[in-house]
C-alpha distance (Angstrom), angle and dihedral (degrees) to the residues before:
residue distance angle dihedral
M1 . . .
E2 3.77 . .
T3 3.80 108.4 .
L4 3.77 135.0 -174.5
S5 3.75 116.2 -100.3
T6 3.78 91.5 -143.7
L7 3.82 93.9 57.7
T8 3.74 125.6 89.2
E9 3.80 122.8 -120.6
E10 3.81 89.5 -101.6
K11 3.78 91.6 59.5
T12 3.77 98.7 47.9
A13 3.78 92.8 76.1
T14 3.77 90.5 69.7
L15 3.81 106.5 14.2
D16 3.79 109.1 68.1
K17 3.77 125.8 145.6
Q18 3.80 96.0 -110.5
R19 3.79 93.3 52.3
I20 3.79 93.9 44.9
L21 3.78 92.4 52.9
A22 3.82 90.1 45.4
D23 3.78 87.7 54.4
Y24 3.77 90.5 48.2
K25 3.77 90.6 53.3
I26 3.81 92.1 51.8
V27 3.80 90.0 47.5
M28 3.82 91.1 52.5
I29 3.78 92.9 45.2
S30 3.78 90.5 51.9
R31 3.81 93.1 46.0
H32 3.80 93.3 51.3
A33 3.80 90.1 45.5
S34 3.83 88.0 56.5
L35 3.78 92.2 48.7
T36 3.78 91.2 48.1
V37 3.81 93.4 50.4
R38 3.80 90.3 58.7
K39 3.80 91.2 49.9
E40 3.80 93.6 48.6
V41 3.79 91.9 52.5
F42 3.81 92.9 48.4
M43 3.80 88.6 49.9
G44 3.78 89.6 57.6
K45 3.78 95.5 -113.5
A46 3.81 94.6 116.9
K47 3.81 134.3 28.7
F48 3.78 100.9 -130.9
G49 3.78 139.8 -5.9
I50 3.77 135.5 -152.8
Y51 3.79 124.5 173.1
G52 3.80 147.0 -174.4
D53 3.81 101.7 -126.8
G54 3.78 114.1 145.1
K55 3.82 91.3 28.9
E56 3.81 98.1 72.2
L57 3.79 103.5 101.6
A58 3.77 97.9 54.1
Q59 3.74 89.8 48.5
V60 3.81 96.4 54.6
A61 3.79 87.2 49.5
M62 3.81 90.8 51.8
A63 3.79 91.9 45.8
R64 3.82 90.5 62.4
Y65 3.80 88.9 71.0
F66 3.79 100.4 35.8
A67 3.82 101.8 111.6
P68 3.81 132.5 -165.6
G69 3.80 107.5 -83.2
D70 3.81 92.6 31.6
F71 3.80 119.7 120.5
R72 3.78 132.8 -141.9
S73 3.81 126.7 -150.9
G74 3.73 106.4 179.6
Y75 3.74 145.5 128.5
Y76 3.77 143.1 -97.5
R77 3.82 98.4 -73.3
D78 3.79 94.9 64.3
Q79 3.77 100.9 94.6
T80 3.82 92.4 118.6
I81 3.79 95.4 58.4
M82 3.81 89.0 45.3
F83 3.80 89.9 53.9
A84 3.80 91.9 44.0
M85 3.78 95.6 50.0
E86 3.82 90.0 45.1
G87 3.78 91.7 -119.9
L88 3.79 91.2 125.1
G89 3.76 132.9 38.4
L90 3.78 122.8 -148.2
Q91 3.80 93.2 -118.1
E92 3.78 89.9 48.9
Y93 3.80 89.1 50.9
F94 3.81 91.3 57.6
A95 3.81 92.6 39.9
Q96 3.79 86.9 62.7
L97 3.78 90.9 49.6
Y98 3.81 89.5 56.0
A99 3.84 92.8 41.5
H100 3.79 95.6 -120.9
T101 3.83 106.1 -170.4
E102 3.81 98.8 -151.6
I103 3.81 114.6 99.4
Q104 3.77 91.0 -146.9
A105 3.81 89.0 59.8
E106 3.82 99.0 36.1
P107 3.82 107.9 22.3
A108 3.82 97.0 173.2
S109 3.81 95.4 70.2
G110 3.79 112.7 -21.3
G111 3.81 90.2 -110.0
R112 3.80 95.6 -48.4
L113 3.80 98.4 110.6
M114 3.79 128.1 66.9
N115 3.77 115.0 -112.4
G116 3.77 115.6 -77.5
H117 3.82 92.8 38.5
F118 3.75 105.8 116.3
A119 3.80 135.3 -166.6
T120 3.77 138.3 158.6
R121 3.80 120.2 -143.1
S122 3.81 112.7 -104.0
L123 3.83 94.0 175.8
N124 3.78 136.9 64.1
E125 3.79 119.3 -125.4
D126 3.82 90.5 -91.3
G127 3.81 91.9 55.1
T128 3.81 96.5 -104.9
W129 3.79 121.1 132.1
K130 3.78 123.4 -91.1
N131 3.77 121.6 -143.6
L132 3.81 99.4 -84.1
M133 3.78 92.7 -170.8
I134 3.78 95.8 71.1
T135 3.83 95.2 52.2
K136 3.75 136.5 62.4
N137 3.78 102.0 -120.8
S138 3.78 134.0 -145.2
T139 3.77 122.5 -172.7
A140 3.79 115.6 -138.6
D141 3.78 112.1 -81.7
I142 3.80 124.7 -127.7
S143 3.78 129.2 -160.0
P144 3.84 104.7 -134.0
T145 3.79 109.4 104.1
A146 3.82 115.2 -97.9
A147 3.82 90.7 -2.7
Q148 3.80 89.9 120.7
M149 3.80 90.9 65.7
P150 3.84 103.6 75.5
K151 3.79 96.0 57.1
L152 3.84 89.0 45.4
L153 3.77 86.7 66.6
G154 3.81 90.2 53.2
L155 3.78 93.6 48.2
A156 3.80 89.2 54.9
Y157 3.80 93.5 40.9
A158 3.79 89.4 57.0
S159 3.83 88.4 60.8
K160 3.77 89.1 54.4
L161 3.80 91.7 52.0
Y162 3.80 92.6 45.0
K163 3.78 89.3 51.0
E164 3.79 100.6 44.2
N165 3.84 101.3 35.8
P166 3.82 108.4 72.7
K167 3.80 90.5 -165.5
L168 3.80 88.9 68.9
H169 3.80 96.0 51.9
D170 3.79 93.3 95.1
M171 3.82 91.6 59.5
T172 3.81 88.3 94.0
T173 3.80 95.9 158.4
F174 3.79 88.8 63.3
S175 3.78 105.0 36.7
N176 3.76 147.3 2.8
K177 3.81 95.3 -135.9
G178 3.76 91.7 -61.8
R179 3.81 101.4 -54.3
E180 3.79 93.0 131.5
V181 3.78 120.4 113.3
A182 3.80 123.8 -144.3
W183 3.79 109.9 -141.2
G184 3.79 117.2 -156.3
T185 3.78 128.3 -173.7
I186 3.79 130.1 -170.3
G187 3.77 138.8 164.2
N188 3.77 119.9 -108.5
A189 3.80 94.5 -112.9
S190 3.80 93.0 52.8
T191 3.80 90.9 58.9
A192 3.81 86.5 78.4
E193 3.80 89.1 68.4
G194 3.80 120.1 103.9
M195 3.78 91.7 -126.7
F196 3.78 90.5 62.7
F197 3.83 93.9 49.6
E198 3.77 93.8 45.2
T199 3.80 92.9 48.8
F200 3.79 92.2 44.8
N201 3.77 92.2 52.4
A202 3.83 92.5 47.4
G203 3.81 91.5 49.6
G204 3.77 90.8 55.0
V205 3.79 92.0 48.7
L206 3.80 93.7 47.7
Q207 3.82 96.8 39.9
V208 3.77 95.7 -140.4
P209 3.83 128.9 167.6
M210 3.75 103.2 -100.0
V211 3.78 128.7 134.4
I212 3.81 113.3 -156.5
S213 3.80 115.8 -161.9
V214 3.77 118.8 -164.6
W215 3.82 112.3 -157.8
D216 3.77 100.5 -150.5
D217 3.80 117.5 -168.5
D218 3.84 90.9 155.8
Y219 3.79 94.2 -111.7
G220 3.79 141.2 85.1
I221 3.78 97.9 -160.8
S222 3.82 96.8 -60.1
V223 3.79 100.7 -16.2
T224 3.82 118.7 95.3
N225 3.79 127.7 -140.7
E226 3.79 91.8 -102.8
L227 3.81 88.5 70.3
Q228 3.79 95.8 41.7
V229 3.80 114.2 40.5
T230 3.80 133.4 36.0
K231 3.82 109.2 -102.7
A232 3.83 86.3 8.7
S233 3.80 87.1 -94.4
I234 3.80 128.3 89.5
S235 3.82 92.7 -156.9
K236 3.81 90.9 53.5
A237 3.80 91.4 44.7
L238 3.79 90.7 51.8
S239 3.80 96.5 42.1
G240 3.80 90.7 113.2
F241 3.82 88.6 67.2
K242 3.80 91.4 61.1
R243 3.80 112.3 117.0
N244 3.79 123.0 -121.2
Q245 3.80 137.2 -177.5
K246 3.80 92.6 -77.4
E247 3.81 104.3 32.8
K248 3.77 134.1 49.9
G249 3.76 119.2 -129.1
Y250 3.77 139.9 113.5
E251 3.74 133.3 -35.4
I252 3.78 105.8 -130.4
F253 3.79 124.0 -157.7
V254 3.81 128.3 -177.6
V255 3.79 116.5 -161.7
K256 3.77 135.7 164.9
G257 3.79 116.1 -109.4
W258 3.79 93.2 -133.4
D259 3.82 98.2 48.2
Y260 3.80 104.0 97.1
E261 3.79 99.5 -176.2
E262 3.77 94.0 46.8
L263 3.83 91.9 46.2
V264 3.81 91.3 54.0
R265 3.78 92.2 46.2
T266 3.81 93.2 46.6
Y267 3.80 95.0 49.7
G268 3.77 90.4 46.9
K269 3.80 90.0 56.7
A270 3.81 92.6 43.3
A271 3.79 93.6 50.9
K272 3.79 92.9 48.6
L273 3.80 93.8 50.1
A274 3.80 93.2 48.0
R275 3.80 97.5 41.2
E276 3.79 100.4 41.4
E277 3.79 103.1 28.7
H278 3.83 103.6 22.9
I279 3.79 91.0 -126.2
P280 3.83 113.2 153.0
V281 3.78 114.8 -126.0
L282 3.80 135.4 -156.9
V283 3.80 116.0 -156.5
H284 3.77 109.6 -168.7
V285 3.79 106.3 -163.1
V286 3.80 107.6 -163.0
E287 3.81 135.2 -177.4
M288 3.77 93.0 41.6
T289 3.80 122.5 151.9
Q290 3.79 138.2 -146.6
P291 3.82 105.2 -149.2
Q292 3.82 97.3 -174.8
G293 3.76 97.4 35.1
H294 3.78 126.8 -118.4
S295 3.82 100.1 -42.2
T296 3.80 143.5 -43.4
S297 3.79 90.0 -71.9
G298 3.82 96.4 75.3
S299 3.79 149.0 9.2
H300 3.78 123.7 -112.2
E301 3.80 90.4 -150.7
R302 3.80 86.0 80.9
Y303 3.75 94.2 68.8
K304 3.81 108.3 18.3
S305 3.79 120.1 85.1
K306 3.80 122.3 -123.3
E307 3.79 88.9 -110.9
R308 3.80 91.4 53.8
L309 3.82 92.5 47.6
A310 3.76 90.2 49.2
W311 3.81 91.4 50.7
E312 3.82 90.6 48.9
A313 3.81 91.0 52.0
A314 3.80 90.8 51.9
F315 3.83 96.3 43.4
D316 3.77 98.3 40.0
C317 3.84 102.7 139.1
V318 3.79 91.2 -127.9
V319 3.82 90.8 55.2
K320 3.80 92.5 46.0
F321 3.82 92.5 46.0
K322 3.79 90.4 53.3
E323 3.80 90.6 48.5
Y324 3.83 89.9 50.4
I325 3.81 93.1 51.5
L326 3.79 92.8 48.6
A327 3.79 94.0 44.4
N328 3.81 91.0 53.3
N329 3.81 94.4 45.0
I330 3.80 91.7 -120.7
A331 3.81 92.1 137.2
T332 3.77 138.8 -9.0
A333 3.81 124.6 -107.7
K334 3.80 88.7 -108.6
E335 3.81 91.5 54.1
L336 3.79 91.2 49.8
D337 3.81 91.0 48.4
R338 3.78 88.4 53.1
I339 3.80 91.4 50.5
E340 3.80 90.4 49.8
E341 3.79 92.7 48.0
D342 3.78 90.8 49.6
A343 3.79 89.4 49.8
R344 3.81 92.0 49.5
Q345 3.79 91.3 49.5
L346 3.79 92.6 46.1
V347 3.82 90.4 52.5
K348 3.80 91.5 49.0
E349 3.81 93.6 48.7
N350 3.79 92.7 49.7
K351 3.77 92.8 44.1
D352 3.80 90.0 52.0
R353 3.80 92.5 48.1
A354 3.80 91.6 49.2
W355 3.81 91.6 49.6
K356 3.78 92.4 47.4
A357 3.79 92.0 49.7
F358 3.79 92.0 46.2
T359 3.80 96.1 48.3
G360 3.81 94.1 39.2
S361 3.78 96.8 73.0
I362 3.79 92.7 41.3
K363 3.82 92.6 49.3
K364 3.80 89.1 51.8
E365 3.80 90.5 53.9
L366 3.80 90.9 43.3
N367 3.79 92.3 53.4
E368 3.79 91.4 47.8
A369 3.80 91.3 50.2
V370 3.81 94.0 46.9
H371 3.79 90.8 50.0
L372 3.81 93.1 50.6
I373 3.81 93.4 45.2
R374 3.80 91.5 51.2
E375 3.79 91.0 47.4
L376 3.78 89.0 51.8
A377 3.80 91.5 46.9
N378 3.79 91.5 57.4
H379 3.79 90.1 66.4
C380 3.84 102.0 32.6
N381 3.77 136.1 93.3
N382 3.83 88.7 -132.7
Q383 3.78 92.8 58.0
E384 3.78 96.3 135.4
E385 3.80 95.0 50.0
L386 3.82 92.7 46.0
L387 3.78 93.4 48.9
Q388 3.78 90.1 49.3
L389 3.81 90.0 53.0
A390 3.79 90.1 50.6
D391 3.82 92.0 48.5
E392 3.83 92.7 48.1
L393 3.80 90.5 51.1
T394 3.79 91.7 49.1
Q395 3.82 91.1 51.8
T396 3.82 95.8 46.9
L397 3.80 111.5 127.0
N398 3.83 111.5 -128.3
P399 3.81 94.7 -8.7
V400 3.77 120.6 -153.4
R401 3.77 129.0 -160.5
M402 3.81 91.4 -95.3
D403 3.83 89.7 63.7
V404 3.81 91.3 53.1
I405 3.80 97.6 46.0
G406 3.80 93.5 40.4
T407 3.80 90.6 55.0
V408 3.80 92.2 48.7
R409 3.78 91.6 51.2
K410 3.80 91.0 50.2
S411 3.83 89.2 49.6
L412 3.79 93.5 51.7
L413 3.77 90.2 49.3
L414 3.82 90.3 52.5
A415 3.81 89.9 49.3
R416 3.80 95.2 47.1
N417 3.83 93.3 116.3
E418 3.79 95.5 46.4
P419 3.82 122.0 105.5
Q420 3.79 113.3 -83.9
E421 3.80 95.3 -118.5
L422 3.79 91.4 59.4
K423 3.80 95.9 56.6
A424 3.81 99.4 31.0
E425 3.78 95.4 98.1
L426 3.83 93.5 51.8
Q427 3.79 90.3 44.5
D428 3.80 92.0 52.4
W429 3.79 90.9 48.3
Y430 3.79 90.2 50.7
K431 3.82 92.9 49.0
K432 3.78 90.4 50.8
Q433 3.80 90.4 51.0
Q434 3.80 90.5 49.4
Q435 3.81 89.4 59.1
L436 3.79 92.2 45.4
N437 3.79 91.5 49.7
L438 3.79 91.6 47.7
E439 3.80 86.9 59.3
R440 3.81 93.5 42.1
Y441 3.76 97.3 49.8
S442 3.81 109.9 15.1
S443 3.79 109.4 33.3
H444 3.83 126.8 111.3
Q445 3.78 97.0 30.4
Y446 3.80 81.5 135.3
S447 3.78 130.3 17.7
E448 3.79 115.8 -69.1
S449 3.80 94.3 -173.3
A450 3.80 127.8 107.9
E451 3.80 87.0 -100.1
N452 3.79 97.6 60.3
A453 3.80 113.0 131.2
R454 3.80 94.4 -115.6
S455 3.81 89.6 62.6
I456 3.80 94.8 57.0
A457 3.81 110.1 95.9
S458 3.77 123.8 -139.4
E459 3.77 121.2 -103.0
P460 3.79 114.9 -162.9
A461 3.77 123.7 -123.7
I462 3.79 112.7 -107.4
Y463 3.81 122.0 -146.0
D464 3.75 130.2 -160.5
E465 3.78 116.9 -133.0
Q466 3.77 90.0 -109.3
A467 3.82 95.4 42.0
A468 3.79 109.7 165.4
L469 3.79 119.1 -115.9
V470 3.79 105.4 -132.4
D471 3.77 141.4 165.0
G472 3.81 112.7 -79.9
R473 3.79 90.1 -116.7
E474 3.84 88.2 63.6
I475 3.79 89.7 59.2
L476 3.78 90.9 54.7
K477 3.78 92.8 43.5
A478 3.79 91.3 54.2
C479 3.82 90.9 46.9
F480 3.83 93.3 50.3
D481 3.79 90.7 46.5
K482 3.82 90.1 55.8
M483 3.81 92.1 46.5
L484 3.79 93.2 51.0
S485 3.81 92.1 45.0
R486 3.76 98.1 51.1
D487 3.81 101.7 37.2
P488 3.84 121.6 45.0
R489 3.81 89.8 -167.6
V490 3.82 90.6 69.9
F491 3.77 120.4 93.3
A492 3.80 134.2 156.9
I493 3.80 127.1 -144.3
G494 3.80 133.6 175.5
E495 3.75 147.5 108.7
D496 3.82 108.8 -47.3
V497 3.80 92.6 -8.8
G498 3.80 95.2 121.2
L499 3.80 120.4 45.9
I500 3.81 98.2 24.2
G501 3.79 95.8 29.9
D502 3.84 96.5 -116.2
V503 3.79 126.1 -52.4
N504 3.82 90.7 -77.8
Q505 3.80 96.5 41.8
A506 3.81 99.4 -118.2
F507 3.83 89.1 133.9
A508 3.83 95.4 38.3
G509 3.80 110.0 150.8
L510 3.79 94.3 -1.1
Q511 3.78 95.4 108.2
A512 3.79 89.6 55.3
K513 3.80 90.2 49.0
H514 3.82 101.1 41.6
G515 3.80 102.4 24.5
D516 3.77 134.8 -110.9
L517 3.82 92.6 -80.1
R518 3.78 89.6 64.7
V519 3.83 100.6 37.4
T520 3.78 108.1 31.3
D521 3.80 138.9 178.4
T522 3.79 119.2 -136.2
G523 3.75 135.8 -172.7
I524 3.78 122.1 -100.3
R525 3.80 95.8 -79.3
E526 3.80 112.9 122.9
V527 3.81 97.3 176.9
S528 3.80 95.5 55.3
I529 3.81 92.7 40.2
I530 3.77 86.9 61.3
G531 3.81 90.3 42.4
Q532 3.80 89.7 53.0
G533 3.77 88.1 55.0
I534 3.81 96.6 45.4
G535 3.79 94.7 49.7
S536 3.80 93.3 45.0
A537 3.81 92.1 48.2
L538 3.82 89.2 50.6
R539 3.80 86.6 59.9
G540 3.80 97.3 52.5
L541 3.80 102.1 -91.3
R542 3.83 125.9 123.7
P543 3.79 108.0 -131.3
I544 3.79 127.8 -176.9
T545 3.79 107.8 -157.0
E546 3.75 119.0 -169.5
I547 3.79 128.1 -143.9
Q548 3.77 101.3 -167.4
Y549 3.79 96.9 -138.1
L550 3.76 132.7 13.6
D551 3.79 91.9 -121.0
Y552 3.80 89.0 61.3
L553 3.77 91.2 59.6
I554 3.78 85.8 87.2
Y555 3.80 89.1 72.2
A556 3.82 89.8 62.3
L557 3.79 98.4 31.3
M558 3.81 95.2 107.9
T559 3.78 93.1 51.9
L560 3.79 91.7 45.8
S561 3.80 92.6 47.0
D562 3.80 103.5 37.3
D563 3.80 97.9 37.8
L564 3.81 116.4 17.8
A565 3.80 101.8 32.0
C566 3.77 95.4 51.5
L567 3.83 99.9 31.8
H568 3.81 97.2 101.4
Y569 3.79 91.4 41.4
R570 3.79 97.9 47.4
T571 3.81 92.0 49.7
K572 3.85 90.9 44.2
G573 3.78 90.2 -126.1
G574 3.81 95.5 -38.0
Q575 3.80 98.3 117.7
K576 3.78 137.0 22.7
A577 3.78 136.5 -173.2
P578 3.84 110.8 -167.7
L579 3.78 94.1 -164.0
I580 3.81 120.2 164.8
V581 3.81 111.9 -147.1
R582 3.77 111.4 -160.5
T583 3.77 123.6 -160.8
R584 3.80 142.2 142.0
G585 3.76 135.1 -133.2
H586 3.80 148.9 135.9
R587 3.78 123.3 82.2
L588 3.77 116.2 41.1
E589 3.77 131.1 114.6
G590 3.80 118.0 -100.3
V591 3.78 144.1 42.2
W592 3.83 93.7 -78.2
H593 3.83 133.0 44.5
S594 3.80 87.8 25.6
G595 3.76 102.8 72.3
S596 3.78 127.5 124.8
P597 3.82 103.7 -165.3
I598 3.78 91.4 166.3
G599 3.79 95.9 142.2
M600 3.80 89.2 56.9
I601 3.78 89.7 50.0
L602 3.79 94.4 47.2
N603 3.76 92.9 49.3
S604 3.80 96.7 46.7
L605 3.80 104.8 33.1
R606 3.79 106.0 51.9
G607 3.76 104.2 148.3
I608 3.81 92.3 48.4
L609 3.81 120.5 88.2
I610 3.81 111.4 -119.9
C611 3.81 115.8 -149.5
V612 3.82 119.8 -171.0
P613 3.84 106.3 178.5
R614 3.80 118.7 -172.6
N615 3.82 94.1 -142.3
M616 3.78 141.0 7.1
T617 3.79 96.0 -95.2
Q618 3.80 90.0 58.9
A619 3.79 89.0 45.6
A620 3.81 91.8 52.4
G621 3.79 90.4 50.9
M622 3.80 90.1 51.1
Y623 3.82 91.6 48.9
N624 3.80 89.3 54.2
T625 3.79 90.4 50.4
L626 3.80 93.6 47.1
L627 3.79 92.7 50.9
E628 3.81 88.4 60.6
A629 3.81 92.7 45.0
D630 3.80 127.6 79.4
E631 3.79 99.3 -139.5
P632 3.79 133.9 96.3
A633 3.79 116.6 -108.6
L634 3.78 142.0 -174.1
M635 3.82 114.4 -141.9
I636 3.81 114.6 -161.5
E637 3.76 110.0 -167.7
V638 3.82 121.3 -162.6
L639 3.78 106.3 -101.5
S640 3.80 94.1 -150.5
G641 3.79 94.0 48.6
Y642 3.81 103.4 73.6
R643 3.82 94.2 90.0
L644 3.80 98.1 34.9
K645 3.81 111.8 108.9
E646 3.80 121.8 -105.5
K647 3.80 133.7 166.5
M648 3.81 115.6 -101.6
P649 3.82 110.0 -120.4
A650 3.81 116.3 -131.5
N651 3.80 90.5 -138.2
I652 3.82 95.8 47.5
G653 3.80 95.4 152.7
E654 3.78 97.7 42.8
F655 3.79 112.3 40.4
K656 3.79 115.9 99.1
V657 3.77 137.8 -159.2
A658 3.82 112.8 -143.9
L659 3.78 111.0 -126.0
G660 3.79 119.0 -125.3
K661 3.82 92.0 25.5
P662 3.80 115.3 116.7
E663 3.77 119.1 -150.5
V664 3.81 123.4 -136.9
L665 3.80 102.6 -134.5
R666 3.78 95.0 -179.2
E667 3.78 130.9 12.1
G668 3.80 120.5 -134.3
D669 3.79 144.0 157.2
D670 3.81 109.7 -144.2
V671 3.84 109.2 50.2
T672 3.83 134.8 10.4
I673 3.79 115.0 -142.9
V674 3.82 115.5 -164.1
T675 3.78 115.9 -162.8
Y676 3.83 145.1 132.2
G677 3.79 144.4 -155.3
A678 3.78 119.9 10.6
M679 3.78 91.8 -4.8
C680 3.82 90.1 69.9
R681 3.80 91.9 74.6
I682 3.78 91.9 46.5
V683 3.79 94.1 48.5
M684 3.78 92.6 45.2
N685 3.81 89.6 52.1
A686 3.80 90.9 49.5
S687 3.80 92.5 47.4
K688 3.79 91.6 57.6
Q689 3.79 90.4 53.0
L690 3.81 91.3 46.7
E691 3.80 90.4 52.7
E692 3.80 88.2 60.2
I693 3.81 90.4 61.6
G694 3.77 94.5 45.1
I695 3.80 103.2 -93.8
S696 3.81 117.8 127.7
V697 3.81 113.8 -152.2
E698 3.78 126.8 -168.1
V699 3.82 109.9 -150.5
I700 3.82 120.3 -157.3
D701 3.79 124.6 -171.1
V702 3.83 107.1 -156.8
Q703 3.85 89.4 -160.1
T704 3.83 93.5 -166.2
L705 3.76 127.7 36.7
V706 3.83 91.8 -164.3
P707 2.97 109.3 63.1
F708 3.81 94.3 28.6
D709 3.82 125.2 -158.2
V710 3.78 97.9 -41.7
D711 3.84 91.7 -177.8
Q712 3.83 94.9 48.6
V713 3.81 93.0 -120.9
I714 3.78 90.6 157.9
S715 3.80 97.2 56.9
K716 3.81 89.0 48.8
S717 3.81 88.5 56.2
I718 3.81 91.3 48.0
R719 3.83 90.2 53.9
K720 3.80 85.6 62.8
T721 3.83 101.6 40.2
N722 3.84 100.9 28.1
R723 3.80 89.7 -151.2
V724 3.78 132.5 81.3
I725 3.79 140.3 -173.1
F726 3.78 122.8 -169.3
A727 3.81 108.3 -153.4
D728 3.75 130.3 -173.5
E729 3.83 144.2 130.0
D730 3.79 98.1 -107.2
V731 3.80 122.9 106.9
P732 3.81 118.6 -84.2
G733 3.77 110.6 -73.8
G734 3.77 92.5 22.1
A735 3.80 125.3 101.4
S736 3.78 91.9 -20.2
A737 3.83 89.6 60.9
F738 3.83 89.3 47.3
M739 3.79 91.5 53.7
M740 3.76 91.9 45.8
Q741 3.80 92.1 51.6
Q742 3.80 91.3 48.2
V743 3.80 93.1 51.0
V744 3.81 107.3 30.0
E745 3.80 95.7 39.9
G746 3.81 104.5 17.9
Q747 3.84 95.3 44.3
N748 3.82 95.4 31.6
A749 3.79 89.8 -123.9
Y750 3.82 91.1 151.6
Y751 3.82 86.5 82.8
Y752 3.80 89.5 68.9
L753 3.81 102.1 41.7
D754 3.78 121.8 110.7
S755 3.82 91.6 177.1
K756 3.78 131.0 37.4
P757 3.80 114.4 -89.5
V758 3.80 112.4 -99.5
T759 3.78 133.8 -151.6
L760 3.78 126.5 -153.8
T761 3.79 113.2 -163.6
A762 3.78 144.3 154.5
K763 3.78 119.6 -87.8
E764 3.81 119.0 -84.9
H765 3.81 91.5 -102.0
R766 3.76 131.4 69.5
P767 3.81 113.8 -88.9
A768 3.79 115.3 -84.8
Y769 3.81 120.0 -124.8
S770 3.81 125.9 -90.2
S771 3.77 131.5 31.4
D772 3.76 89.6 -69.7
G773 3.79 90.6 51.4
D774 3.78 90.2 54.0
Y775 3.79 93.3 45.4
F776 3.79 94.6 51.3
S777 3.81 96.2 38.4
K778 3.79 104.1 45.0
P779 3.78 133.6 38.5
S780 3.80 114.2 -81.9
A781 3.80 131.4 -168.5
D782 3.80 87.0 -98.6
D783 3.84 90.1 56.9
V784 3.79 90.6 50.6
I785 3.79 91.9 49.6
E786 3.78 92.6 50.0
K787 3.80 93.8 46.6
V788 3.79 92.9 50.4
Y789 3.81 92.4 43.4
H790 3.81 91.2 52.0
L791 3.80 90.6 53.7
M792 3.78 90.6 51.2
H793 3.81 91.7 45.8
E794 3.82 89.0 57.5
A795 3.79 90.0 50.8
E796 3.83 99.3 41.1
P797 3.82 109.4 14.2
K798 3.79 94.8 171.2
R799 3.76 93.6 51.5
F800 3.77 93.3 42.5
P801 3.82 109.3 31.9
P802 3.81 119.4 -169.8
I803 3.77 115.7 -76.3
Y804 3.80 95.5 -158.6
């Protein structure tokens, strides 16, 4: 091995000439890739560009210690580490810039993510897991600042579980007994976000193997550190987290982003501490630069002084790396020029190949469309307009698929009055493209594997003749006990879940039985609880993460929405995190702990299954189903149901409730009432009273809002009753409006209605305190009776005269 004469014996193990020049080549490739992205955007070949220039040197140093089985959770300036760990090819990098929709060309997302958003594929085409121990893994990036941090905690926490739980040691395609490091990266400005602080604190408490690198170029777009972080330094601000001889905590390193030797040495130490001792590490990389500014949308010359710009030019890590190589006689200037020229040429060749591949499929479709439009024009009255559309499409500079399809749609509109046989060929082509584009742009919102929740059949609960009548919480407790006993991948975490068995006792005694690794207390930190679950699920485990009350879901809503809900979609089936989020809500007196913000959840969490069981037996059946499925889900238990009596099923760990399948709780002929959760008891109570005055109500529990009534049970009921009420506890226009749209529009139930569809909801405000507050804030049985009676009065006024 050829070593540097100026280096000590300690350094020669990692700093040899061949490796240094290999690092220099990667640095130069990455730098020219960044420069090329900016040019491509300004040429109109891409919509937007963001890049990692100025951050290259620290990333090649980090990449030395990124081992197979490790995971990255970073952000959009990490292209260099992706190149270095061979998780991203140059052509793939540019394919993402152009939004190429083929997975083979752009494996991170199939064209769904903006450039700089990286991901490796953890799943085979059929949705089954790959061997994650033979690859260097990157979780799918997201744009919101600091949002990559919560799942980083979970990625590292999984290593802790794999290490400390012997029953997981045979899962060798997911872990080598917990020796995997989770590598997180974040910009200096984003460390001011709450998600960073919450995750950082949790990592120190849990002592998990994660290395957090802060790329610090002193700015957050135009705002300097002085206006963002206490002491203008995140490492100084977090110095209280530093471990000492008596207290656990973080190891904290500060290193300059242009100092190659020190970067290599620092990351070597960080990796060893995290991998071998499970000590979390912060690496604060200072004195970084951003040569092209934040992105293609602006210029940093607007807010940086001439002195700052001059300093950045001098301390650009590429410049300093070149100076270091020359000063240590590692290579000559001519050799470095050759490496740079080779890098520039390699970038150009891959960029050109990516562009050719991207435009090739579109040009083929464009030519097909132009041909069909011209053929149609030859036989149409609107010949001139159609030919003009075809000519304009042909002359479009850098056409995208939108140009092609938009022109075809305009052509079909122009030809609307022409005989069917003349336009049939163009129509067929358009319909085929619609299906292709549905797959390109809208597939994998939910699992398409054989393990998707909709494929899991129901299995009824079985009861012994002498089945005990127990509190609902006992049903859940027995279900969780079975889940923990039969599947070592399952664990539950949350506030008060462990020692006292959760605030409603559904885990009572299970920590003592299964251990605190399986049933675990956490601090009050909803965002990182969810992050712990996401990261662990990404590594093959089956977490149940508890948000203590439904109202508190808002704390974690961004992480659930921006990361978990769209994970499978934004990787086009490349990654999955089958996390079960457990919470409770609905009836309780007071402004908090009693909310039902279902409309908010439905609108922000598409991609997550939403289960709203009416009692704990139904909830247990749904948990059993979800544990066999490979999709994330939100389980909302009825807060007032834990002490209501239910029969204990004999097959508590096996019976399953099919998701998306409503249940008819009561048959009737006059009015259909569609509801869920706590409202089921109220509606059933009202329906019995209505029967006494001659009104027959059919009550349907939807059971899950996502998926929703896949067999159209509700529209079949409306065919019989011709009237429908959608009842729930959400605000007006919330979940009731969602259900109405799904049924009246989606199931075409308006054909069968003799009266307008009606919603019954809570008031717009949160529920007031006390029994009176609940009665006047949320729907009661009296409200249901009046709403149904009013419908029947409209239909048969003589039989049902007005009551007020």
